[in-house]
C-alpha positions as CSV (number, residue, x, y, z in Angstrom):
1,X,-23.2,248.2,239.8
2,X,-25.6,250.0,237.5
3,X,-23.2,251.2,234.7
4,X,-19.7,250.3,233.4
5,X,-17.9,252.7,231.0
6,X,-14.9,251.4,229.1
7,X,-12.3,253.7,227.8
8,X,-11.9,251.3,224.9
9,X,-8.6,252.6,223.2
10,X,-7.0,252.7,226.5
11,X,-7.7,249.1,227.1
12,X,-6.8,247.7,223.7
13,X,-3.5,249.6,223.7
14,X,-2.9,248.1,227.1
15,X,-3.7,244.6,225.6
16,X,-1.6,245.2,222.6
17,X,1.5,246.0,224.7
18,X,0.7,243.5,227.3
19,X,0.2,240.3,225.2
20,X,2.7,238.8,222.8
21,X,2.7,239.7,219.2
22,X,2.9,236.1,218.3
23,X,-0.9,235.8,219.0
24,X,-2.0,235.6,215.5
25,X,-5.1,234.7,213.3
26,X,-5.0,231.5,211.2
27,X,-3.7,233.5,208.3
28,X,-0.9,235.2,210.3
29,X,-2.5,238.5,211.2
30,X,-2.1,240.0,214.7
31,X,-4.9,239.6,217.2
32,X,-3.2,240.2,220.6
33,X,-5.1,243.4,221.2
34,X,-8.5,241.9,220.2
35,X,-8.0,238.9,222.4
36,X,-6.7,240.9,225.3
37,X,-9.7,243.4,225.1
38,X,-12.2,240.7,224.9
39,X,-10.7,238.8,227.9
40,X,-10.8,242.0,229.8
41,X,-14.5,242.5,229.1
42,X,-15.1,238.8,230.1
43,X,-13.3,239.4,233.4
44,X,-15.0,242.8,234.2
45,X,-18.5,241.5,233.5
46,X,-18.0,238.3,235.6
47,X,-16.3,240.2,238.5
48,X,-18.3,243.3,238.7
49,X,-21.7,242.3,237.1
50,X,-22.7,245.6,235.7
51,X,-26.3,246.0,234.6
52,X,-25.2,248.1,231.6
53,X,-21.9,248.5,229.7
54,X,-20.6,250.9,227.1
55,X,-17.4,250.7,225.0
56,X,-16.7,254.4,224.8
57,X,-14.9,255.4,221.5
58,X,-12.6,258.1,220.2
59,X,-14.4,259.5,217.1
60,X,-11.7,262.2,217.3
61,X,-8.6,261.6,219.4
62,X,-7.4,265.2,219.0
63,X,-10.5,267.5,218.9
64,X,-10.3,270.8,217.2
65,X,-11.5,272.8,220.3
66,X,-8.6,271.5,222.4
67,X,-6.1,272.1,219.6
68,X,-7.5,275.6,219.0
69,X,-7.0,276.4,222.7
70,X,-3.5,274.7,223.1
71,X,-1.8,274.0,219.8
72,X,0.6,271.5,221.3
73,X,-2.2,269.3,222.5
74,X,-1.2,265.8,221.6
75,X,0.9,267.3,218.8
76,X,3.8,264.9,219.2
77,X,1.3,261.9,218.5
78,X,0.3,263.1,215.1
79,X,1.3,260.7,212.3
80,X,-0.5,262.4,209.5
81,X,-2.3,265.8,209.3
82,X,-5.6,265.8,207.4
83,X,-7.8,268.5,206.2
84,X,-10.7,266.4,205.5
85,X,-11.0,264.9,209.0
86,X,-9.3,264.1,212.2
87,X,-5.5,263.9,212.2
88,X,-4.1,260.4,212.2
89,X,-2.7,259.3,215.4
90,X,0.7,257.3,215.5
91,X,-0.3,253.9,216.2
92,X,1.8,250.6,216.1
93,X,1.5,249.0,212.7
94,X,0.3,245.7,214.1
95,X,-2.4,247.4,216.0
96,X,-4.1,249.5,213.3
97,X,-5.8,246.4,211.6
98,X,-7.1,245.1,214.9
99,X,-9.1,248.1,215.5
100,X,-11.8,247.3,212.9
101,X,-11.9,243.8,214.2
102,X,-12.7,245.1,217.6
103,X,-15.5,247.1,216.0
104,X,-17.0,244.1,214.3
105,X,-16.7,241.8,217.3
106,X,-18.5,244.3,219.7
107,X,-21.3,244.8,217.1
108,X,-21.8,241.1,216.7
109,X,-21.8,240.6,220.5
110,X,-24.4,243.3,220.9
111,X,-22.2,245.5,223.3
112,X,-22.8,249.2,222.8
113,X,-19.9,251.1,221.3
114,X,-20.4,254.8,221.4
115,X,-18.6,257.9,220.2
116,X,-19.4,261.5,219.4
117,X,-18.3,263.4,216.4
118,X,-15.5,265.9,217.2
119,X,-14.9,264.4,220.7
120,X,-12.8,262.0,222.6
121,X,-13.9,258.9,224.5
122,X,-13.1,260.8,227.7
123,X,-15.9,263.3,226.8
124,X,-18.3,260.4,225.9
125,X,-17.5,259.0,229.2
126,X,-18.1,262.3,230.9
127,X,-21.3,262.9,229.2
128,X,-22.8,259.5,230.1
129,X,-21.7,259.9,233.7
130,X,-23.5,263.3,233.8
131,X,-26.7,261.7,232.1
132,X,-26.7,258.8,234.6
133,X,-26.4,261.0,237.5
134,X,-29.1,263.3,236.3
135,X,-31.4,260.3,235.5
136,X,-30.7,259.1,239.2
137,X,-31.6,262.5,240.6
138,X,-34.8,262.8,238.5
139,X,-35.9,259.3,239.8
140,X,-35.2,260.3,243.3
141,X,-32.6,257.6,243.6
142,X,-29.8,257.5,245.9
143,X,-26.4,256.4,244.3
144,X,-24.4,253.8,245.8
145,X,-21.1,254.7,247.4
146,X,-17.8,253.0,246.6
147,X,-18.0,250.5,249.4
148,X,-20.4,247.7,249.9
149,X,-22.1,246.9,246.6
150,X,-19.7,249.1,244.8
151,X,-20.1,252.3,242.8
152,X,-23.2,253.3,240.7
153,X,-20.9,254.1,237.8
154,X,-17.4,252.6,237.2
155,X,-15.1,253.8,234.6
156,X,-12.5,251.5,233.4
157,X,-9.4,253.4,232.1
158,X,-5.7,253.4,232.1
159,X,-5.8,257.3,231.6
160,X,-5.4,259.3,234.8
161,X,-7.2,262.3,233.2
162,X,-10.5,260.6,234.0
163,X,-9.7,260.7,237.8
164,X,-11.5,264.1,237.6
165,X,-14.8,262.2,237.5
166,X,-14.3,260.5,240.9
167,X,-17.3,261.5,243.2
168,X,-18.1,259.4,246.2
169,X,-21.4,261.1,246.9
170,X,-22.5,260.6,243.4
171,X,-21.2,256.9,243.3
172,X,-18.7,257.5,240.5
173,X,-15.4,255.5,240.8
174,X,-12.5,254.7,238.5
175,X,-11.0,251.2,238.0
176,X,-7.5,252.0,237.1
177,X,-5.6,248.8,235.9
178,X,-2.0,249.8,237.1
179,X,-1.5,245.9,237.6
180,X,-4.0,244.9,235.1
181,X,-7.9,244.7,235.2
182,X,-7.8,241.7,237.5
183,X,-6.4,243.9,240.2
184,X,-7.1,247.5,239.5
185,X,-6.7,250.4,241.9
186,X,-10.3,251.5,242.8
187,X,-10.0,255.3,242.6
188,X,-12.1,257.1,245.1
189,X,-11.7,260.2,247.0
190,X,-9.8,258.6,249.8
191,X,-7.2,257.4,247.2
192,X,-7.0,260.8,245.5
193,X,-6.3,262.3,249.0
194,X,-3.8,259.8,250.0
195,X,-1.9,259.6,246.6
196,X,-2.3,263.1,245.1
197,X,-3.1,265.3,248.0
198,X,-6.5,266.4,246.5
199,X,-9.9,265.9,248.0
200,X,-12.1,265.5,244.9
201,X,-12.1,264.7,241.3
202,X,-12.6,268.3,240.4
203,X,-9.6,269.4,242.4
204,X,-7.6,266.6,240.7
205,X,-8.4,268.3,237.3
206,X,-7.2,271.7,238.6
207,X,-4.1,270.1,240.0
208,X,-3.5,268.5,236.5
209,X,-3.9,272.0,234.9
210,X,-1.1,273.4,237.0
211,X,1.2,270.3,236.8
212,X,0.6,269.8,233.0
213,X,1.0,266.5,231.2
214,X,3.7,265.9,228.6
215,X,2.0,262.9,227.4
216,X,-0.8,265.0,226.1
217,X,1.3,268.1,225.1
218,X,0.1,270.1,228.1
219,X,3.0,272.4,229.4
220,X,1.6,273.2,232.8
221,X,3.1,276.1,234.9
222,X,6.9,275.8,234.8
223,X,8.2,274.8,238.1
224,X,5.0,273.9,239.8
225,X,4.8,270.1,240.0
226,X,2.1,267.8,241.3
227,X,3.0,268.3,245.1
228,X,3.2,272.0,244.9
229,X,0.1,272.3,242.8
230,X,-1.8,270.1,245.4
231,X,-0.5,272.3,248.4
232,X,-1.5,275.4,246.7
233,X,-4.9,274.4,245.8
234,X,-5.4,273.0,249.3
235,X,-4.4,276.4,250.8
236,X,-6.9,278.4,248.5
237,X,-9.7,276.0,247.7
238,X,-9.7,276.4,243.8
239,X,-7.6,277.4,240.9
240,X,-9.5,280.7,240.5
241,X,-8.9,281.6,244.2
242,X,-5.2,280.7,243.9
243,X,-4.9,283.1,240.9
244,X,-6.7,285.8,242.7
245,X,-4.5,285.4,245.7
246,X,-1.3,285.4,243.5
247,X,-2.5,288.6,241.7
248,X,-3.1,290.3,245.1
249,X,0.3,289.4,246.3
250,X,-0.9,287.1,249.1
251,X,1.9,285.9,251.2
252,X,0.9,282.3,251.0
253,X,2.1,282.4,247.3
254,X,5.8,283.1,247.1
255,X,7.2,285.6,244.7
256,X,8.7,283.1,242.6
257,X,5.3,281.2,242.4
258,X,3.5,284.4,241.6
259,X,6.0,285.1,238.8
260,X,5.5,281.5,237.4
261,X,1.7,281.8,237.5
262,X,1.9,285.3,235.8
263,X,4.2,283.9,233.0
264,X,1.6,281.2,232.4
265,X,-1.4,283.4,232.3
266,X,-2.3,282.7,228.7
267,X,-2.1,278.9,229.3
268,X,-4.0,279.2,232.4
269,X,-6.8,281.1,230.7
270,X,-7.5,278.2,228.3
271,X,-6.2,275.0,230.0
272,X,-9.1,274.2,232.3
273,X,-11.4,273.9,229.3
274,X,-8.9,271.6,227.6
275,X,-8.4,269.5,230.7
276,X,-12.0,269.3,231.8
277,X,-13.8,266.4,230.0
278,X,-17.1,267.5,228.4
279,X,-20.5,266.6,230.0
280,X,-22.6,267.5,227.0
281,X,-20.9,265.9,223.9
282,X,-23.5,265.1,221.2
283,X,-24.0,261.4,222.3
284,X,-27.2,260.0,220.8
285,X,-29.5,257.6,222.5
286,X,-28.7,254.0,222.3
287,X,-29.3,250.7,224.3
288,X,-26.6,250.1,226.7
289,X,-28.1,247.0,228.4
290,X,-25.7,244.0,228.4
291,X,-27.1,241.2,226.3
292,X,-27.4,237.7,227.6
293,X,-26.9,236.3,224.0
294,X,-25.0,237.7,221.1
295,X,-26.8,240.1,218.8
296,X,-25.6,238.3,215.7
297,X,-24.5,234.8,216.5
298,X,-23.8,233.7,213.0
299,X,-21.5,236.7,212.3
300,X,-19.9,236.3,215.7
301,X,-19.1,232.7,214.9
302,X,-17.6,233.6,211.6
303,X,-15.4,236.2,213.2
304,X,-14.2,233.9,215.8
305,X,-13.1,231.4,213.1
306,X,-11.8,234.0,210.7
307,X,-9.6,235.6,213.4
308,X,-8.8,232.7,215.7
309,X,-10.3,234.3,218.7
310,X,-12.7,231.5,219.7
311,X,-11.6,231.2,223.3
312,X,-11.8,234.8,224.0
313,X,-15.2,235.1,222.4
314,X,-16.5,232.1,224.4
315,X,-15.3,233.6,227.5
316,X,-17.3,236.8,226.9
317,X,-20.4,234.8,226.0
318,X,-20.0,232.6,229.2
319,X,-19.8,235.9,231.3
320,X,-22.9,237.4,229.6
321,X,-24.9,234.3,230.2
322,X,-24.0,234.0,233.8
323,X,-24.4,237.5,235.0
């Protein structure tokens, strides 16, 4: 595997809720999310042996361009509104102080942590996928498929929004930890077809527009759920063609469905740009090679002692050294 991209917040949230809050530092501060994330990284490096790895970061979890398009976007998760920067997300109190620890430990390890001003981690991931595939095409390389040696690019996320990046021909797959990172669903086009009735990642994104997503504050088209959306897209090939058929009164779209699509016209005009992850976020250049030794061993050692995370740090170091 050439490149592994971590949806970092998705993973440390999963670690926080999956591990007991009794995991504490020597002075009693919570470290369950930190330990869980490090253990995930150790396992992923050991099991999948990526050449490069990036911990992708939410510099802005609720970007203005998405809120301007759909005001309800993630609105229910706002804890505090701010005029001088991104709104503050509602996060468990015991998780908040662990995020800076994650930042410090990744830096000391030498694992790239990358965000983009005004964009979500999803957009960073979409941009890095696009860059990787462009670089491969420029080199005349042929991407690996999702069988055999595995995909060229693997995205590790608990967020189904990123299923839109799945592309067998390009060698892009999602590792979705429904049962944990040790036994993830490998999301390729066959799984999308089997589970969601859509043939590609791009079709998944269009289905998600129609279906909506309450967890992100996206209303979708009233009365059109996942299965109906997939069937309509299969019949017409794309969202644009579906809307054209509905406007023309095509018999494949029922009168009720036509009315619902017309009612949602304003939403449908802007939702694709909200759902679609960016492929051109302002991500700078950086070194994403996995180190074999920590970047700052002295600082890492001090962090391991201060936070009581020695065993998790050692597991990551062992994984890096053995790859």
